[in-house]
C-alpha positions, 0 to 999 in steps of 0.5 A, spaced: 535 496 483 539 496 477 539 492 470 544 488 471 548 492 477 549 492 484 549 499 488 556 500 491 556 503 498 559 511 498 563 514 503 557 519 505 558 521 513 553 518 516 550 524 519 547 527 514 546 520 508 540 519 506 542 515 499 537 513 495 536 505 494 535 507 487 542 507 486 545 505 479 540 507 474 543 514 473 547 510 468 549 503 465 555 500 462 554 501 455 550 507 455 553 512 449 552 518 453 555 518 462 551 521 467 555 526 472 558 523 478 556 524 485 558 531 487 563 532 492 562 532 500 560 539 502 555 540 498 552 533 500 548 538 506 544 543 504 544 550 507 538 550 509 534 547 517 527 543 515 522 544 521 516 541 522 512 544 526 505 543 528 499 542 523 495 549 523 501 554 524 501 560 521 508 561 518 508 568 521 507 566 528 512 562 528 518 566 525 515 572 530 516 567 536 524 567 533 527 574 532 533 571 531 531 568 523 530 575 523 533 576 515 534 569 514 531 566 508 524 562 512 518 559 507 513 553 507 518 547 504 512 548 498 507 554 498 503 550 496 501 544 500 502 549 506 498 544 510 503 540 512 507 545 516 513 543 514 518 549 513 526 550 511 530 556 513 536 557 510 541 559 513 550 558 514 552 552 516 555 555 522 549 558 525 545 551 525 548 548 532 545 554 536 538 556 531 537 548 532 537 549 540 532 554 540 528 551 535 527 545 539 525 549 546 519 552 541 512 548 543 510 549 536 516 545 533 515 538 533 522 537 530 528 540 527 534 538 523 539 540 518 535 538 511 539 533 508 540 533 500 541 525 497 545 523 491 545 516 486 552 513 486 555 511 480 553 505 477 558 499 477 560 495 472 556 488 471 559 481 471 564 480 466 561 477 460 554 480 461 551 486 456 547 491 459 543 493 453 540 487 452 536 489 459 532 493 455 526 490 450 523 496 445 516 497 447 514 498 439 516 492 437 510 487 436 509 482 440 502 477 439 498 477 446 498 470 449 492 466 449 488 466 455 488 470 461 492 474 462 495 476 455 500 481 456 506 477 450 510 479 456 508 476 462 511 469 461 518 473 463 514 474 469 517 470 474 517 474 480 508 475 479 508 468 479 512 468 485 508 472 489 501 468 486 499 474 481 492 470 477 491 466 484 490 473 487 485 477 483 480 470 484 479 474 491 482 482 489 485 486 484 486 492 488 479 496 485 478 503 489 485 503 493 489 508 492 497 508 492 501 514 493 509 512 489 514 516 492 519 516 487 522 520 480 515 521 478 511 516 474 510 517 466 503 518 466 502 524 461 505 527 455 503 534 457 510 535 461 513 528 460 511 522 457 506 516 458 508 509 458 505 505 453 503 499 458 500 504 462 495 506 458 489 502 462 492 504 469 488 509 472 491 515 475 489 520 481 492 527 482 499 527 484 505 532 486 512 534 483 515 536 490 521 537 487 519 542 482 513 545 484 508 543 480 502 539 481 504 533 474 508 529 477 512 527 471 518 522 471 524 524 467 529 518 471 525 511 469 526 508 476 519 510 479 516 508 473 518 500 474 515 501 481 509 504 479 508 499 474 509 493 478 504 496 481 498 498 477 501 496 469 495 495 465 493 487 465 490 484 460 490 489 455 495 484 449 501 488 450 507 488 455 507 486 462 502 485 468 502 489 475 500 485 481 494 490 484 492 492 477 485 495 478 488 501 483 489 508 482 496 509 483 497 516 486 504 519 482 508 523 487 515 526 485 521 527 491 527 525 486 529 529 481 532 527 474 539 526 477 537 522 483 537 528 488 531 529 493 531 532 500 529 530 507 524 535 506 520 534 500 519 527 502 517 528 509 511 533 506 510 528 500 509 522 505 504 527 509 501 530 503 499 523 500 497 521 507 492 527 507 490 526 500 487 519 500 493 514 499 491 508 503 499 506 501 504 508 501 510 505 497 517 507 498 523 505 494 528 509 496 532 509 504 539 508 507 543 514 511 541 515 518 536 518 522 531 524 520 526 526 526 521 529 521 522 522 517 520 519 523 514 523 525 511 524 518 511 515 517 508 515 524 503 520 522 502 516 516 501 510 520 497 513 525 491 515 519 491 508 517 496 508 511 502 502 510 508 505 509 513 500 505 519 502 504 527 498 501 530 495 506 537 497 503 541 495 497 548 495 502 548 487 502 550 488 510 545 486 516 542 492 517 535 495 515 536 501 512 532 508 513 527 510 512 525 502 513 528 502 519 522 506 523 518 502 527 511 505 522 515 503 516 514 495 513 521 494 511 522 489 505 528 485 502 529 483 496 530 476 492 532 472 486 528 467 482 531 462 486 527 465 493 534 466 496 536 473 499 539 477 494 546 479 493 546 486 495 540 486 499 540 489 506 537 485 511 536 484 519 533 487 525 526 489 523 525 486 517 518 485 515 518 481 509 521 479 503 519 480 495 522 478 489 527 483 487 531 479 482 538 478 482 542 479 475 549 476 478 547 471 472 543 472 468 539 478 466 532 475 464 533 474 472 531 481 475 524 484 474 521 486 467 517 492 468 515 498 462 519 505 463 524 510 461 530 508 457 535 509 463 540 509 458 540 516 456 538 523 461 532 526 458 530 520 453 523 520 452 524 513 450 521 508 453 523 501 453 521 493 457 527 493 462 530 488 467 532 492 474 534 489 480 534 491 487 529 492 494 526 498 490 524 493 486 521 488 491 519 494 495 512 495 490 510 488 490 508 488 497 506 495 496 501 492 491 499 486 496 497 492 502 493 494 496 489 488 494 488 487 501 486 493 502 480 493 497 478 485 500 476 489 506 483 488 511 483 496 511 487 496 517 494 497 518 496 492 523 491 487 520 495 487 513 502 486 517 498 480 520 496 477 514 502 478 510 507 475 516 502 469 517 502 467 509 509 469 508 513 463 506 518 461 510 519 457 517 518 464 522 522 470 522 529 470 520 534 476 518 534 475 511 527 474 508 524 477 515 517 473 516 518 470 510 517 470 501 511 474 500 505 470 498 499 475 495 494 469 492 495 466 500 494 473 504 487 475 500 486 468 500 486 468 507 483 475 508 477 473 505 476 465 508 478 467 515 472 472 517 467 469 512 469 462 514 468 464 522 462 467 520 458 462 517 461 457 522 457 462 528 451 464 524 450 457 523 451 456 530 445 461 532 440 458 527 441 452 530 440 455 537 434 458 534 431 452 532 433 449 539 429 454 541 422 454 536 417 451 533 417 449 525 410 453 526 414 459 528 420 458 523 421 455 517 428 452 518 430 452 510 430 459 509 432 461 517 438 458 514 439 462 507 438 468 510 444 466 516 448 465 510 447 470 506 448 475 511 453 473 514 458 469 509 455 469 502 458 463 497 464 465 499 467 458 498 466 459 492 471 464 489 476 459 488 472 456 482 470 464 479 463 465 482 465 473 484 468 474 477 461 473 474 459 480 472 455 484 477 451 479 481 458 474 483 461 479 488 455 480 491 453 471 491 461 471 494 460 476 500 455 476 505 450 482 506 453 485 512 460 486 507 456 489 500 458 495 503 465 493 500 462 491 493 457 497 493 461 503 496 469 501 496 473 499 501 474 506 503 467 506 506 468 498 508 465 498 515 462 504 516 457 505 521 450 503 517 453 496 515 457 494 521 451 496 526 443 492 527 440 497 522 440 494 516 438 487 518 433 490 524 429 493 519 429 487 515 427 482 520 422 487 524 418 488 517 419 481 515 413 479 519 407 478 514 408 470 513 412 465 515 417 465 510 419 471 510 420 471 518 424 465 518 429 469 512 429 476 516 430 472 523 436 468 518 439 474 516 439 478 523 442 472 526 447 472 520 448 479 521 450 478 528 455 473 526 458 477 522 459 483 527 462 478 533 466 476 528 468 483 526 469 485 534 474 479 535 478 479 528 479 486 527 480 487 520 478 494 519 475 501 523 468 502 524 467 508 520 464 515 524 466 511 530 472 515 533 479 511 534 479 504 534 479 497 538 476 497 544 471 502 541 470 499 535 469 492 539 464 495 544 460 498 538 460 491 534 458 487 540 452 491 542 449 491 535 450 484 535 447 483 541 441 488 539 440 483 533 440 477 537 435 481 541 431 483 535 431 476 532 427 474 538 422 479 538 420 478 531 419 470 533 415 472 539 411 477 534 410 472 529 408 467 533 402 472 536 399 475 529 399 467 527 395 466 533 390 471 532 389 469 525 388 462 527 380 461 527 
C-alpha cells in the first residue's frame, strides 16, 4: 500500500468506518510537506443518508411518497448519472433513525443507510535504516531498453510480474478487447485536467468518470489509482519503464477517492453500477475496510449479475478477517504476498479469501515492493511522475483484475468460470485462510483456459470423425479431409500456441483456434459465443453447400462434426454465456446441445445426399 510503510488500524467507530487500503500513500517519511491528519471522529460521517432506489424510479415520485423529506436537500448522488438511482438526503443526524425506518418500508427503496465518509490513516514510519525516498525513481532518467521482449528497462525489477508468469501468459492472451474499470483516486491519463504518466503513453483508455468532482475526466491527484492501473495495463514493450500484466486491455478510469484520500459510500456504489452499465468487463477496487454496507453489497451483486468480475483488496490490517467490500459474496478477495510467496506482514486474510497475489513486502528491502509509474506521492498536488515501489493488498488486487481480463479475452467471459480457472491454477496445496486457493498464476490460468476446452473439443471431433469413418465408405468421404475439417472447426492448432503460432500476424490467431470460436478473434470477447457462431447455422450452411465433390463434401462434413464437438464442450463446460440467449446455465446448455444434435443429423443428411449425387453421376 505504501512505499515502504505499513498501514495502522485507525480507531474509527465500526458502524461508520470504511477505511481505504490506499492507506499511507497520503504521505511518506522523508516528505518535505506534511499532509494533514485524518479529521476528528465527529466529522467522519456526513449528515446525509444514501438511498438506493429501484432503477428507473423518478426522484420526484420518491419524494412525493415521503412528505417528511420536504424542506430537506434530496438529490441524485450525481445528476449526470441519475440512471444508477442512488440518491442522497441531507438531514440532521438526530433524525436518521426515524427517517431510515420510514424509507426502508418503501417498496421503491432497495436500501437506505447513513452515507459514510472515508479517510486515509496517517503514514507510519519505515523500519529503521530504510530511506523512503529510495523507493522512487525519476521517470525522466534515461534508461537503455532491454534486448528482447519485453524491452522495458525496469522490467527485471518487477519480480511480481515474473511470479504471476506475465510473459508466458501473453502467448495465450494480452487482454485485447477487455475493459477494466479502476475505481480509485483516478488515473494520470490526460494532461488537460491533471497529468499524463509517461509510461501510460500507449495504454488505451475508454471514457471514465470523476464521482468526487462530478466531472467526466477522472484525473488522478493522489497517485494510488495510477499505480494500480499501471499494474493492469502499463504500456509494455515501449522501450521505457515497466510492464503491465494485461497490456492490451482498456482502462476505464473512475475516480471515487479525493486527493486527500476521501470518498463516500454513495459515490463508490454509484460508480460500480455506472461502470457496469458503461461496458466494464472487470472492476478493480483497491479500497476497503470497516463495516457492512447494504448499498455497496447490492452494487457489487448488480455487477456480478451482469457478468462483471469485482476484484477487491482483502485489507492491510494484518488480522484474520477479510475487510469489506472484499468480504461481500459477489467479490473476489485478494491477500498479498511478498517475493518469497509468503503472506505479507500487513495483509489481512481469513474466511472468504479467494487468492493471494504479489503485493510486496518492504519489511527488509524497498525493492521488494511493486514497481509501477505513478505520481510522486511525497507532495500533495505534485504534477511530477516517478517509478515507485509500493506495497499493500491494493497492489495485489490489480494483478488478479488483470488476470480476469486475460481470461475474458481468451473467451472465459463468465465470472464463475474465471473464478474456477484462477482457483484451479493458483499455486498452493488447497484452500487456506492466508492465501485462499493459492498464489495467482496468470500464465497457468490462461493456458488452462485455452487447452482445456480446445483439447476436449479436439478429442470429441476425432471421436465423431472416427464414428463417421465407421459408418461410411471411402467412396463417400475422404478420410484425411474429414479429419482436417473436424480439427479446423473444433480446435485448430491450439497445441502450437506455446511455440508462438498465435502471435503470427493476421493468420496466427485463426490457425491457433477452432473456426467455431473465430468470433473471439474476429469480433472480440464481448461478441464471443454469440448465437450465430454458437449454433448450427454457419457449419450447416458450409456442409449443405459442399455437395459438389467428394473432397468438398468431406471437408464440409468434417466441419459440421468438429463444430458440433465444440458446441457440446460448451454445454458441458460453460466458460461463456451464449449471447442473445436469455439467462444462462440451463438455457445455454439446451441451445448448444440442440444445435450440436442438429449438426450431427445434418452431417448424416449431407452424406446421404452426396451418396445419391454420386450414384446419379455413375454411368
